[in-house]
N, C-alpha and C positions, 0 to 999 in steps of 0.2 A: 254512829248513832242510828237507830232504827227510825225510818220515816213513819210518822203516825198520820193516818188518814182521818180527818175530822168527820164527825157525824153531827146530827141534830138532837142527839139524845138529851143533852143538858138543856137545850132550848125547849124541847117538847115537855120536859118535866116542869120547867118554869111556866110554860103556857098552860099546862094542865092544872097548875097551882093557882091560876087566876090572872096571870099577866096578860095584858092585851097584845103585847108584842115583846120581842127580845131584840135589843139593840147591841149587836156585837161591836166592840170598841178596841182599837189597837193603835199604838203610836209608831211613827217612823221618823228617822232623822234625829233621834234623841242624842246620840253620841257624835254627830257630825261637827266638824270645825267651821263649816260654811253652809249657808242656806237655812231655810226655815225648819222648824220642827212641825210635824203634821200629826193629826189624829183622824183616823178613818172610822166611819160608822156604817154598819149594814143592818138593816131591819128585816126581821122575819116574823111571820105570824103562823097561826095554826094551819094555814093553807100553803105553807112553803113546800115547794117541789123538791125533788132530790137534788143534792148538792152537785154542781157541775163537776164532771169527771176530771180528776187531777187537781182540784182546788185544795190547797193546803197553805200553811204559814209561808209568807212571801220569802222568808230567809231560806227556805228549803227548795226554792224554785230558781231556775236560771232566768236571766233578764228576758230572753225571747219567750219563755214559757209564761212569765208574769204578764207580759204584754198581750199574749194571746188569751189569757184567762181573765184579765181585768174587765173587758166588756161583757164576758159571760157572767162574771160576778155581779156587775152592775145590773144586768138584765134579770138575774136570778133574785136578787134582793128586792123586797117590797119598795124600799127606799134606801138610798145611800148618800153619804156626804163626806167631804174632807174639809177640815178646818186647819188653818196654819197660824203660826206665830213666828214673826221674823227674827233674824239674827239680832237686830237691834233690840227687840223686845226681850230676847234671851239675856242679852247683856244687862238690860235694865232691871228685869224682874226675876231672873233665875230660871233654870230649866223646868223645875217642878211647876212653878206658877204658870209657865208658858205651855206646858202640857194641858193644864186646866183651861187656859185661855183658848188654845186651839180646839179643845174638846167642846168648850162652850160655843164657839163659832160654828162648829159642825152641828151641834144640837139646834142652833138657831135656824139652820137651813132645813133640818128635819121638821122643826116646828112650823116653818113657812109652808112645808109640803103637807101639813095636816096630820103628822104622826102624833099619836097619843103618848107623848113622852112620859107624862106623869103616871099614866096607867101601866107603863111597861117596865121592864127590867133592863138595866144596862149591864151587859156581861163584859167585864173589863179584864184584859189580859194582864197578869201579874198579881202582886199581893198588896200594892199600895193604891188606895182610892184617891188619886190625885184629882179626879174630876170634881167630886163634891166640894173639894176645897175652894174651887173657883165659882161655885154656884151660890146664889142667895137663897134659893129654895132647894133643899136636898132632894135628890132622886134616889130611887131604889137601885143602888149599884152593888153588884156582886163581883168581887174579884176572884180570879181563878188562875193559878199558875199553870202555864202551858195551854191556856185557852186557845191561843192561836194555832196550836197543833191538834187540839181535841174537839173544838167547837166550830161548826161550819160558818156561823155568822161572824165569828171573830177572824177566821181565816179569810173570809171575803173582805172584811174591813181592812185587813192587813195588806192584801194584794191591791185593792183599790187605792189605798193611801200610798203604798210604796210606788206604784206606777205613776200616780199623780205627781209625787215629789220628784221622782227620777226625771220625769219630763221637764219639770221646772229647772232642774240642775243642768240638764242637757242644753236647754235654751240659754241658761245663764253662762254656760261654758262658751257659747258662740259670742257672747258680749264681753266676756272676760277671759280671753285665751291665755293659756300658759299654766293653768292650775290643774288641768286634767279632770274637770268636774264631770265631763261626759262619761268618764270611766269610774272615778272614785266617788262621785255623787256628793262631794263635799266632806267625805270622811278623811281621816288623817293618815293617808298613805305616805310612804317615804317620798314619793315624787311630789305630792301635794305640799308636804312640809318644806321640801327643798325649794319649791316655787314660792312659798310665802317668804322664806329667807331671802330669796333672790329678788322678788318683785314687790314684796310688801303685801299687807292685807288689803282687801277690797271692802266695799260697803256691805257685802254679803257674808263677810267673816264674823264669827263670834269672837270679838277682840278680847273679851275677858277670858275666854278659853285658851287663846294663844299664849297668854302669860303663864297659864298653868302648864302648857306643854313645852314651853321654851326651855 
């Protein structure tokens, strides 16, 4: 698969059409068996500088490269935030509702930073607007397939959120040894599944998902 370098063309068109800012939005940890699901947000406006060299969808980057790029992405974005929903919340509410919940928590952080969320456009990777489903007051959300590969703000949100969640899983691995979370980050690798069968689930496992994969 060819590597796509994101640009700000989509964001600039939205800004030219009257948006006060564009809020790139991407989720991480959606398919994991353990740990939270996260939503990253990265804000750009008309004064945005060139995208940091090498920034692209986090799935296309090695872990060391993501670690190196994350602080550059944070510094480049006007504002950024990561919201989380726990494994217990995923079990209780379902994954789609928890994507919205995590996004709502990230938006609250941007609001506290003074971001004009209502006057902006949320550029969400994918084709399903799971964010507005969680909000009492709808926002201007534009969904775009492959936005994480084609749009700089979404690529930044992807990297920022991925690194944030990965670090949480590495810390959790130290407290819950045996599951290999430092490597698999809570996803269903063969070693992780074998560890669950051997050691049982932890409080960070999505127990409703384990029944599906059993």
